[in-house]
N, C-alpha and C positions, 0 to 999 in steps of 0.2 A: 373277522370271524375266526373260528377255530379250525385249523387243518390237522388231520390225524393221518399218520402213516404207520401201517402195520407191517411187520416182517416176522420171519421165523417159521412159516408154514412149510409143509412138504409132505413127502411120503415116508411112512414109518411102519414097521411091522407091529402086530399086536404085542403088547407088553413093553413097547419102547417108550421113549420120551421125546418131547419137543418143548421148546421155550419160545413163546411168542412175545414180541415187543410192540409197543404202541407209543410213538412220540407225538406230543401235541405242540403245535406252534400257534401262538396267539399274541395279541398286542395288549388290549386293555380288558380282556375277559377274565373273570374269576371262575375257575373250574372247581366245582364242588365235589363231583363224583366222576370216576372213570370205571367203565365196565367192559366186560367181554360178553358178546352174544354169539350165537351160532345158528346157522340155518342149513339144514339138510334138504336135499331134493324132495319136493312134495310136502314139506313140513313148514310150520310157522317158525319164525325166528324166536329163539328162547334165550333167556338170561342164563349165563354160565356162572359168572362171578362178578362182584362189584367191590370197589374200595373207595372210601372217602379219603381226602388228604389229611383227615384227622386220624386215620388208621383203622377205622372200622371196616370189616369185611363181611360178605355173605356169599354163599354158594348154593347152586342147585344141588338137590339131593343126589342126583345121578353122578356128580363129580366130586362130592365131598370125600375127603380122605385121599384123593388122587391128584387133584389140581390145587395149586396155590397161587393166589394173586398177590402181587406186591407192587410198590410204587417208589419212585424217586422224585420227591417234590421239587428238588433243585433242578432236575432235568425235565420236569413235566412228562415223565415217562412211566408207563405201567407195564407190568410183565405178567405173563401167565405161564407158570411151570406146569406141564402136563406129564404125569407119570402113569405107568400101567395103562397105556392107551388101549382102547377097545375099538373094534370095527364100528360100533355104534357112535363113536366120537367123530366119525367122518362128517365133515361139514365145512362150509365157509365160515370163518370166524371173523367177527366184526368188532372193532373197537368203538366204544361210545364215550363221549364226554358230555356231561351236563354242566352248562356254564351260563353265565350272564354277564352283560356289560354294565358295569357300575351297579345301579339299583334296578336295572331292567329285569324282565321276566327270565326265568330259567328256560333254556332251550337245549335240545339234543342235537349233537353233531356226530356224524358217522364217518368212519374210515371206509376205504374201498373194499376191504376184506382180504383175507389170506386163506388159501385152501389148505386144509389138513385132511390127509387121506391115510387111514389105518387099514392096511391090507397085507396079506401074505403073498 
């Protein structure tokens, strides 16, 4: 299967920046898409940004212009550069990989999450 490990979360002041990383470890899986989701207390998990290994990206409107998703295909790693952070960005951020084994069905795999707290 696919194992995902996130890093880079922490405490930052409003207006500050953080860079999240997610490294994927797999054997015979083909990873089609990697994404970042976040979940704040009392709220549903929401998509923040996504990238295909072909380079296509998309963003939630709330982070567009502030966050940038990028990837390193050789390392099976995806990054999320977060600038101009706001208190509303406070959440647990989860890495997601959509992958399949050979011609099997696509499945979602999740990391354990990393806490991002934006506060004065």
